[in-house]
Residue frames relative to the residue before (quaternion, step in Angstrom):
aa qw qx qy qz dx dy dz
X 1.0000 0.0000 0.0000 0.0000 0.00 0.00 0.00
X 0.6481 0.5025 -0.3252 0.4708 3.64 0.93 -0.76
X 0.6421 0.5456 -0.2924 0.4523 3.53 1.05 -0.93
X 0.6941 0.4687 -0.3119 0.4487 3.57 0.86 -0.78
X 0.6000 0.5633 -0.3318 0.4611 3.58 1.21 -0.72
X 0.6507 0.5066 -0.3115 0.4721 3.53 1.03 -0.89
X 0.5984 0.5531 -0.3546 0.4586 3.70 0.96 -0.79
X 0.7091 0.4638 -0.2944 0.4420 3.56 0.73 -1.09
X 0.6125 0.5477 -0.3647 0.4381 3.70 1.08 -0.49
X 0.6282 0.5362 -0.2943 0.4809 3.39 1.10 -1.02
X 0.6665 0.5002 -0.3014 0.4633 3.69 0.85 -0.87
X 0.6743 0.5090 -0.3056 0.4391 3.64 1.02 -0.72
X 0.6042 0.5356 -0.3120 0.5008 3.52 1.19 -0.87
X 0.6705 0.4911 -0.3273 0.4495 3.62 0.75 -0.93
X 0.6297 0.5745 -0.3096 0.4213 3.55 0.96 -0.92
X 0.6819 0.4877 -0.2583 0.4800 3.52 1.06 -1.03
X 0.5982 0.5574 -0.3242 0.4758 3.60 1.02 -0.76
X 0.6812 0.4792 -0.3122 0.4569 3.61 0.83 -1.02
X 0.6366 0.5338 -0.3371 0.4428 3.62 0.85 -0.84
X 0.6645 0.5371 -0.2821 0.4363 3.52 0.96 -1.01
X 0.6528 0.5136 -0.2745 0.4845 3.56 0.97 -0.97
X 0.6714 0.4776 -0.3290 0.4614 3.66 0.83 -0.80
X 0.6107 0.5512 -0.3395 0.4560 3.61 1.03 -0.65
X 0.6695 0.5250 -0.2782 0.4458 3.61 0.91 -0.99
X 0.6849 0.4949 -0.2854 0.4522 3.71 1.13 -0.57
X 0.5321 0.6495 -0.4316 0.3297 3.58 1.13 -0.18
X 0.4245 -0.7012 0.5233 0.2328 3.67 -1.03 0.94
X 0.2926 -0.7667 0.5501 0.1546 3.52 -0.68 1.07
X 0.3888 -0.7460 0.4784 0.2519 3.71 -0.62 0.99
X 0.5558 -0.6223 0.4213 0.3553 3.49 -0.98 0.64
X 0.4926 -0.6700 0.4746 0.2885 3.53 -1.11 0.84
X 0.5104 -0.6902 0.4390 0.2652 3.46 -0.88 1.05
X 0.6904 0.4556 -0.2762 0.4894 3.48 1.24 -0.40
X 0.3757 0.7606 -0.4567 0.2680 3.48 1.34 0.23
X 0.3829 -0.7338 0.5168 0.2185 3.64 -1.02 0.83
X 0.2849 0.7538 -0.5446 0.2324 3.68 1.16 0.48
X 0.2721 -0.7652 0.5613 0.1591 3.66 -0.92 0.94
X 0.4875 -0.6771 0.4817 0.2682 3.51 -0.90 0.99
X 0.5057 -0.6721 0.4765 0.2559 3.58 -1.14 0.83
X 0.6690 0.4964 -0.2989 0.4655 3.59 1.22 -0.61
X 0.4211 -0.7206 0.4795 0.2709 3.61 -0.83 1.02
X 0.4538 -0.6763 0.5127 0.2717 3.53 -1.12 0.56
X 0.6301 -0.5643 0.3403 0.4109 3.54 -1.07 0.58
X 0.6316 0.5375 -0.3495 0.4358 3.62 1.07 -0.45
X 0.6307 0.5272 -0.3343 0.4610 3.57 1.35 -0.26
X 0.6508 0.5222 -0.3169 0.4510 3.55 1.24 -0.37
X 0.1373 -0.7917 0.5938 0.0422 3.61 -0.70 1.18
X 0.2813 -0.7455 0.5747 0.1866 3.56 -1.05 0.71
X 0.3458 -0.7483 0.5306 0.1975 3.60 -0.80 0.90
X 0.3996 -0.6976 0.5412 0.2468 3.62 -0.93 0.78
X 0.5961 -0.5718 0.4050 0.3920 3.61 -1.01 0.66
X 0.5019 -0.6495 0.4720 0.3217 3.50 -0.97 0.85
X 0.5003 -0.6779 0.4770 0.2502 3.52 -1.12 0.91
X 0.5360 -0.6157 0.4742 0.3298 3.58 -1.07 0.78
X 0.4741 -0.7154 0.4404 0.2635 3.49 -0.72 0.98
X 0.4975 -0.6844 0.4433 0.2959 3.64 -0.72 0.93
X 0.6025 0.6010 -0.3528 0.3890 3.49 1.26 -0.44
X 0.5435 0.6159 -0.4066 0.4000 3.56 1.19 -0.36
X 0.4252 -0.7143 0.4813 0.2783 3.64 -0.74 1.01
X 0.5753 -0.5584 0.4838 0.3509 3.49 -1.29 0.49
X 0.5096 -0.6664 0.4805 0.2558 3.45 -1.32 0.73
X 0.6283 0.5590 -0.2758 0.4655 3.41 1.41 -0.45
X 0.0192 0.8008 -0.5985 0.0130 3.59 -0.45 1.02
X 0.5579 -0.6142 0.4470 0.3342 3.48 -1.21 0.75
X 0.3958 -0.7319 0.5133 0.2102 3.50 -0.91 1.00
X 0.5412 -0.6249 0.4299 0.3630 3.58 -1.08 0.64
X 0.5456 -0.6009 0.4398 0.3845 3.67 -0.97 0.75
X 0.4088 -0.7002 0.5296 0.2493 3.56 -1.14 0.77
X 0.3529 -0.7055 0.5846 0.1895 3.67 -1.02 0.85
X 0.2426 -0.8082 0.5272 0.0997 3.54 0.13 1.49
X 0.6569 0.5326 -0.3137 0.4316 3.62 0.79 -0.84
X 0.6793 0.4933 -0.2856 0.4622 3.53 0.97 -0.96
X 0.6555 0.5275 -0.3162 0.4383 3.45 1.01 -0.89
X 0.6642 0.5170 -0.2920 0.4541 3.52 1.02 -0.89
X 0.6173 0.5341 -0.3350 0.4705 3.62 1.06 -0.83
X 0.6410 0.5310 -0.3170 0.4546 3.52 0.95 -0.96
X 0.6532 0.5189 -0.2783 0.4760 3.59 1.01 -0.79
X 0.5958 0.5679 -0.3126 0.4742 3.53 1.11 -0.77
X 0.6966 0.4843 -0.2551 0.4638 3.62 0.90 -1.05
X 0.6560 0.5561 -0.2827 0.4249 3.46 1.03 -0.90
X 0.6611 0.5140 -0.2418 0.4902 3.33 1.09 -1.11
X 0.6604 0.5299 -0.2952 0.4427 3.63 0.94 -0.95
X 0.5977 0.5633 -0.3440 0.4550 3.60 1.05 -0.59
X 0.6729 0.4268 -0.2507 0.5497 3.56 1.31 -0.47
X 0.5319 -0.6354 0.4008 0.3908 3.61 1.31 -0.04
X 0.6249 0.5637 -0.3421 0.4179 3.62 1.15 0.36
X 0.4087 -0.6132 0.6147 0.2814 3.52 -1.37 0.27
X 0.5916 -0.5528 0.3973 0.4321 3.69 -1.02 0.20
X 0.8562 0.1484 -0.1346 0.4763 3.48 -1.25 0.63
X 0.6333 0.4719 -0.3596 0.4968 3.60 0.92 0.83
X 0.3895 -0.7625 0.4916 0.1589 3.47 -0.85 1.05
X 0.7056 0.4878 -0.2939 0.4218 3.63 1.12 -0.31
X 0.2363 -0.7833 0.5602 0.1295 3.59 -0.38 1.15
X 0.5240 -0.5938 0.5127 0.3315 3.46 -1.32 0.51
X 0.7273 0.4164 -0.3191 0.4426 3.63 -1.19 0.27
X 0.8378 0.2351 -0.1138 0.4794 3.62 0.64 -1.07
X 0.6441 0.5093 -0.3040 0.4830 3.51 1.40 -0.04
X 0.1881 -0.7419 0.6192 0.1752 3.70 -1.07 0.35
X 0.6471 -0.5574 0.3375 0.3957 3.55 -1.12 0.56
X 0.5937 0.5447 -0.3844 0.4506 3.66 1.07 -0.50
X 0.5554 0.5932 -0.4056 0.4185 3.64 0.96 -0.32
X 0.6788 0.4716 -0.2507 0.5039 3.51 1.13 -0.96
X 0.7199 0.4346 -0.3097 0.4438 3.66 0.66 -0.86
X 0.5840 0.5786 -0.3819 0.4223 3.62 1.19 -0.38
X 0.7422 0.3730 -0.2116 0.5151 3.50 1.18 -0.59
X 0.7751 0.3603 -0.1676 0.4913 3.59 0.97 -0.89
X 0.4769 -0.6424 0.4499 0.3969 3.59 1.28 -0.32
X 0.7336 -0.4608 0.2748 0.4170 3.55 -1.36 0.00
X 0.5944 -0.6054 0.4182 0.3247 3.59 -1.06 0.85
X 0.5120 -0.6352 0.4785 0.3247 3.58 -1.10 0.69
X 0.8086 0.0141 0.0254 0.5877 3.47 1.12 -0.76
X 0.0185 -0.7968 0.6036 -0.0222 3.57 -1.16 0.77
X 0.1703 0.7794 -0.5833 0.1526 3.47 -0.75 1.14
X 0.4594 -0.6515 0.5444 0.2610 3.47 -1.33 0.73
X 0.0664 -0.7647 0.6402 0.0318 3.62 -0.95 0.90
X 0.3796 -0.7566 0.4902 0.2077 3.63 -0.36 1.29
X 0.6807 0.5248 -0.2978 0.4154 3.55 0.79 -1.06
X 0.7378 0.3854 -0.2316 0.5035 3.52 1.11 -0.61
X 0.5014 -0.7438 0.3591 0.2576 3.58 1.28 0.27
X 0.8032 0.2116 -0.1567 0.5344 3.49 1.21 0.65
X 0.5376 -0.5831 0.4767 0.3792 3.50 -1.28 -0.30
X 0.2150 -0.7969 0.5554 0.1015 3.53 -1.05 0.90
X 0.1531 -0.7761 0.6081 0.0660 3.44 -0.96 0.91
X 0.1710 -0.8056 0.5625 0.0728 3.62 -0.73 1.02
X 0.1336 -0.7671 0.6256 0.0481 3.54 -1.05 0.93
X 0.3063 -0.8197 0.4594 0.1520 3.54 0.05 1.31
X 0.6812 0.4919 -0.3303 0.4300 3.61 0.76 -0.83
X 0.7200 0.4052 -0.2416 0.5090 3.60 1.02 -0.69
X 0.3518 -0.7615 0.4834 0.2503 3.64 1.36 -0.21
X 0.5842 0.5379 -0.3754 0.4780 3.54 1.10 0.82
X 0.1100 -0.7516 0.6460 0.0755 3.53 -1.29 0.66
X 0.1589 -0.7801 0.5988 0.0878 3.56 -1.12 0.67
X 0.2681 -0.7303 0.6089 0.1548 3.49 -1.08 0.87
X 0.0442 0.8055 -0.5907 0.0165 3.68 -0.74 0.77
X 0.5084 -0.6879 0.4588 0.2406 3.52 -1.30 0.53
X 0.7329 -0.3749 0.2732 0.4976 3.64 -1.09 -0.28
X 0.7057 0.4259 -0.2747 0.4950 3.54 1.06 -0.52
X 0.5808 -0.6481 0.3412 0.3553 3.51 1.19 0.47
X 0.4872 0.6680 -0.4198 0.3744 3.53 1.31 0.01
X 0.4220 -0.7172 0.5138 0.2088 3.56 -0.87 1.16
X 0.0939 -0.8278 0.5513 0.0449 3.53 -0.77 1.10
X 0.7734 0.1354 -0.0852 0.6135 3.55 1.35 -0.37
X 0.1048 -0.7447 0.6584 0.0297 3.48 -1.14 0.90
X 0.0586 -0.8031 0.5926 -0.0214 3.57 -0.84 1.10
X 0.1312 -0.8201 0.5563 0.0267 3.52 -1.00 0.87
X 0.2103 -0.7790 0.5838 0.0900 3.63 -0.99 0.80
X 0.1858 0.8281 -0.5084 0.1456 3.55 1.26 0.48
X 0.5466 -0.6685 0.4179 0.2823 3.53 -1.03 1.06
X 0.5744 0.6051 -0.3802 0.3992 3.63 1.10 -0.41
X 0.5492 0.6531 -0.3754 0.3617 3.52 1.18 -0.43
X 0.5851 0.6204 -0.3535 0.3845 3.55 1.35 -0.55
X 0.5814 0.5475 -0.4116 0.4391 3.60 1.20 -0.01
X 0.6258 0.5454 -0.3221 0.4551 3.70 1.26 -0.02
X 0.1155 -0.7915 0.5935 0.0895 3.59 -0.71 0.95
X 0.7096 -0.4510 0.3420 0.4196 3.56 -1.24 0.32
X 0.7210 0.4535 -0.2646 0.4522 3.51 0.84 -1.15
X 0.5990 0.5527 -0.3521 0.4602 3.61 1.13 -0.65
X 0.6261 0.5309 -0.3286 0.4671 3.63 0.92 -0.83
X 0.7009 0.4375 -0.2879 0.4842 3.58 0.76 -0.86
X 0.6078 0.5469 -0.3626 0.4471 3.63 1.07 -0.61
X 0.7599 0.3917 -0.2344 0.4628 3.56 0.84 -0.91
X 0.7534 0.3848 -0.2194 0.4860 3.61 0.96 -0.80
X 0.5055 -0.6368 0.4490 0.3706 3.58 1.21 -0.49
X 0.7224 -0.3988 0.2897 0.4848 3.47 -1.31 -0.37
X 0.5381 -0.6639 0.4299 0.2912 3.64 -0.91 0.97
X 0.4293 -0.6824 0.5336 0.2558 3.55 -1.04 0.77
X 0.7793 0.1198 -0.0466 0.6133 3.58 1.38 -0.47
X 0.0020 -0.7790 0.6270 -0.0022 3.52 -1.05 0.77
X 0.0227 0.7693 -0.6379 0.0265 3.64 -1.10 0.73
X 0.1015 -0.7747 0.6216 0.0565 3.58 -1.10 0.67
X 0.0974 -0.7624 0.6394 0.0176 3.53 -1.11 0.87
X 0.7369 -0.3998 0.2862 0.4640 3.60 -1.15 0.00
X 0.8118 0.2711 -0.1040 0.5066 3.49 1.05 -0.88
X 0.8096 0.2800 -0.1216 0.5014 3.59 1.13 -0.42
X 0.1642 -0.7269 0.6406 0.1854 3.48 -1.41 0.34
X 0.1129 -0.8030 0.5851 -0.0066 3.60 -0.72 1.10
X 0.0892 -0.7595 0.6443 0.0000 3.40 -1.10 1.13
X 0.1126 -0.8320 0.5388 0.0687 3.64 -0.99 0.68
X 0.1093 -0.7939 0.5968 0.0389 3.51 -1.15 0.72
X 0.4362 -0.6650 0.5097 0.3283 3.66 -1.03 0.50
X 0.1787 -0.7662 0.6144 0.0592 3.48 -1.20 0.57
X 0.7740 -0.1549 0.0540 0.6116 3.58 0.37 1.24
X 0.7669 -0.3954 0.2875 0.4157 3.56 -1.33 -0.26
X 0.7814 0.3906 -0.1659 0.4575 3.66 0.98 -0.86
X 0.8185 0.3232 -0.1183 0.4600 3.59 0.92 -0.79
X 0.1739 -0.7584 0.6213 0.0927 3.60 -1.26 0.48
X 0.2936 -0.7320 0.5963 0.1493 3.41 -1.44 0.57
X 0.0846 -0.7847 0.6128 0.0402 3.51 -1.01 0.90
X 0.2058 -0.7887 0.5788 0.0223 3.52 -0.67 1.35
X 0.0972 -0.8305 0.5482 0.0145 3.69 -0.56 1.07
X 0.0531 -0.8178 0.5719 -0.0370 3.50 -0.60 1.26
X 0.5328 -0.5682 0.4671 0.4184 3.63 -1.11 0.28
X 0.6034 -0.5848 0.3706 0.3957 3.57 -1.01 0.71
X 0.4593 -0.6993 0.4831 0.2583 3.55 -0.94 0.96
X 0.3085 -0.7608 0.5551 0.1337 3.47 -1.00 0.97
X 0.5420 -0.6450 0.3990 0.3620 3.63 1.26 -0.13
X 0.6809 0.4564 -0.2843 0.4973 3.52 1.29 -0.15
X 0.8116 0.2044 -0.0850 0.5407 3.55 1.17 -0.78
X 0.4743 -0.6434 0.5063 0.3236 3.56 -1.17 0.30
X 0.3964 -0.7531 0.4688 0.2364 3.70 -0.30 1.23
X 0.2995 -0.7506 0.5729 0.1364 3.52 -1.02 0.83
X 0.5929 -0.6294 0.3776 0.3311 3.59 -0.89 1.05
X 0.1897 -0.7790 0.5753 0.1620 3.65 -0.74 0.88
X 0.7812 -0.1861 0.0858 0.5896 3.65 0.97 -0.61
X 0.0998 -0.7735 0.6157 0.1127 3.53 -1.30 0.04
X 0.1561 -0.7936 0.5810 0.0904 3.57 -1.28 0.45
X 0.3622 -0.6817 0.6046 0.1962 3.44 -1.43 0.49
X 0.0748 -0.8360 0.5437 0.0023 3.57 -0.53 1.13
X 0.2113 -0.7324 0.6401 0.0962 3.43 -1.23 0.85
X 0.3112 -0.8239 0.4450 0.1623 3.59 0.21 1.33
X 0.6647 0.5082 -0.3382 0.4307 3.65 0.82 -0.84
X 0.5903 0.5886 -0.3577 0.4210 3.68 1.19 -0.36
X 0.6794 0.4614 -0.3002 0.4853 3.60 1.27 -0.32
X 0.4985 0.6378 -0.4502 0.3769 3.69 1.25 0.04
X 0.0931 -0.7525 0.6513 0.0299 3.50 -1.08 0.95
X 0.2480 -0.8121 0.5179 0.1036 3.59 -0.11 1.34
X 0.6671 0.5095 -0.3393 0.4247 3.58 1.00 -0.69
X 0.7229 0.3781 -0.2617 0.5158 3.55 1.17 -0.48
X 0.4165 -0.7092 0.4449 0.3545 3.54 1.44 0.15
X 0.4189 0.6875 -0.4857 0.3406 3.54 0.92 0.91
X 0.3540 -0.7821 0.4782 0.1854 3.57 -0.54 1.12
X 0.4426 -0.7142 0.4431 0.3126 3.60 1.37 -0.16
X 0.6900 -0.4910 0.3987 0.3520 3.42 -1.46 -0.19
X 0.2504 -0.7181 0.6235 0.1814 3.50 -1.29 0.37
X 0.7609 0.1019 -0.0669 0.6373 3.60 1.19 -0.60
């Protein structure tokens, strides 16, 4: 009887301890009124940074271009065209063209005259501001232009760009300087006579094919300039 009573007491004590252990392992939910601060930032706490402004100290990419030397550019064009037997803005080269090529495209010349000192006949086309000298075989040996763009070229500038002239001539009204352009052609630049006060401006120029002025039948060596 005593043994049974002892066993019941042990069972009761074990039961009590089991209940107490179970209660102590329960998770207590957080109090809604707790002052615990969330570790995640709110949207109001996030600030967006504006792109940094470009420093005003950075130099502008746009730089001022050097001024164009119009006269030098034109003189260079004149020389390059002359080496091909041409004046600027004209499709008819001396040596390989005949006057009929010109009249077929431009029509009849406004004026035609023979100039003995120049060794040929000259046809003037006023609209194009061009004149051609041709020999008895109709071969063009000289092309002359009075283009308005030539007024940008002064006598001193021509000498600066082309150097010392290979030929010079002076009349009462004109100063003429000449340069070679390759092996076959020559350039003649014609300026109003210098007065010593101003720098003369180019009036006209021509490209000459000297061999086209030779007349072997008349024993005439032709022109060199």
